[in-house]
C-alpha positions as CSV (number, residue, x, y, z in Angstrom):
1,M,-0.2,0.1,0.3
2,I,1.3,3.5,-0.6
3,H,0.9,6.4,1.6
4,L,1.2,10.0,1.3
5,L,3.3,11.3,4.3
6,R,3.1,15.3,4.9
7,S,3.3,14.3,8.9
8,R,4.6,11.8,11.3
9,A,3.8,8.1,10.0
10,T,1.8,5.8,12.3
11,R,3.2,2.2,12.7
12,Q,-0.1,1.1,11.1
13,Q,0.9,3.7,8.1
14,L,4.8,1.9,8.4
15,N,3.1,-2.0,8.7
16,E,0.9,-1.2,5.5
17,M,4.4,0.1,3.4
18,L,6.5,-3.2,4.3
19,E,3.5,-4.9,3.2
20,T,5.1,-5.6,-0.1
21,L,8.8,-5.7,0.5
22,S,8.7,-6.8,4.2
23,V,12.3,-5.6,5.3
24,Y,12.1,-2.2,3.5
25,V,9.8,0.4,2.1
26,K,10.7,1.9,-1.7
27,L,10.2,6.1,-1.3
28,A,9.5,9.1,-3.5
29,V,10.3,12.0,-1.9
30,D,9.7,15.7,-2.8
31,I,12.5,17.4,-1.7
32,R,10.7,21.2,-2.9
33,Q,7.3,20.5,-0.5
34,G,8.8,18.3,1.9
35,F,6.8,15.7,1.8
36,L,7.0,11.7,0.5
37,A,5.2,8.7,-0.8
38,G,6.0,5.5,0.2
39,G,5.0,1.6,-0.1
40,G,4.4,-0.6,-3.3
41,A,6.9,-2.7,-5.2
42,L,8.5,0.4,-7.6
43,H,9.9,3.7,-7.1
44,A,7.9,5.0,-10.0
45,D,4.6,4.0,-8.2
46,C,5.4,6.3,-5.7
47,E,6.5,9.2,-7.9
48,A,3.4,8.7,-9.9
49,A,1.3,9.3,-6.3
50,L,3.4,12.4,-5.9
51,I,2.6,13.6,-9.2
52,N,-1.1,13.3,-8.7
53,E,-0.9,15.5,-5.6
54,G,1.0,18.3,-8.0
55,S,4.7,17.3,-7.5
56,R,6.8,18.3,-10.3
57,Q,9.0,15.2,-11.5
58,E,12.3,17.4,-11.3
59,D,11.9,17.3,-7.2
60,I,11.1,13.8,-7.1
61,W,14.1,11.2,-5.7
62,G,13.7,7.6,-4.9
63,V,15.3,6.1,-2.0
64,D,14.7,3.0,0.0
65,W,13.9,3.6,3.7
66,I,15.1,0.4,6.1
67,P,13.0,0.7,9.3
68,S,15.4,-1.7,11.7
69,T,18.5,0.0,11.4
70,Q,16.8,3.1,10.7
71,Q,18.9,3.7,7.1
72,I,18.2,5.4,4.1
73,R,19.8,4.0,0.5
74,F,19.5,6.4,-2.0
75,E,19.3,4.6,-5.3
76,A,16.5,4.2,-7.7
77,L,16.0,4.2,-11.3
78,I,14.1,7.2,-11.2
79,N,16.8,8.9,-10.4
80,I,18.7,8.6,-13.7
81,R,18.8,12.4,-14.6
82,P,21.8,13.3,-16.8
83,H,20.0,16.7,-17.4
84,Q,20.2,17.2,-13.5
85,N,23.6,16.2,-13.6
86,N,22.6,12.8,-11.9
87,P,24.1,9.8,-14.3
88,S,23.6,7.6,-12.4
89,M,20.9,5.2,-9.9
90,K,22.4,6.4,-7.0
91,I,22.0,10.4,-5.7
92,L,25.3,11.9,-6.2
93,D,24.8,15.4,-4.9
94,H,25.8,15.4,-0.8
95,S,23.5,18.0,-0.4
96,L,20.5,16.4,-2.0
97,C,21.1,13.6,0.4
98,S,20.9,15.7,3.5
99,Q,18.1,16.8,2.4
100,I,16.2,13.9,1.3
101,N,17.3,12.4,5.1
102,E,16.1,15.4,6.7
103,I,12.5,14.5,5.1
104,V,12.2,11.0,5.9
105,Q,13.9,11.1,9.7
106,R,11.1,13.6,10.1
107,L,8.3,11.1,8.5
108,L,9.9,8.3,9.3
109,G,12.5,8.2,11.7
110,G,11.6,6.1,15.2
111,V,8.3,4.9,13.7
């Protein structure tokens, strides 16, 4: 199940997002608006949910959230963007990673 999170997730929301992949959650994070979509099988599904909410594709980045370790993996197919200086699945800009980390920690950290 994909959830849009503008405020801190509940334990139930996190459990529902974990239903597909069990140990981690695929996320799409809107760095301009500071919210995210999580759950489902593909980062692209989460990205589509954000676009339906009015997000711009260039503001959305894909990551994985591992609740058991509270860690983020900054790698997703939707991140391959040579026109935004990111020719890799991994997010290469450290300041962008910091922004994403702040949003994810605020909405999912400690849940």
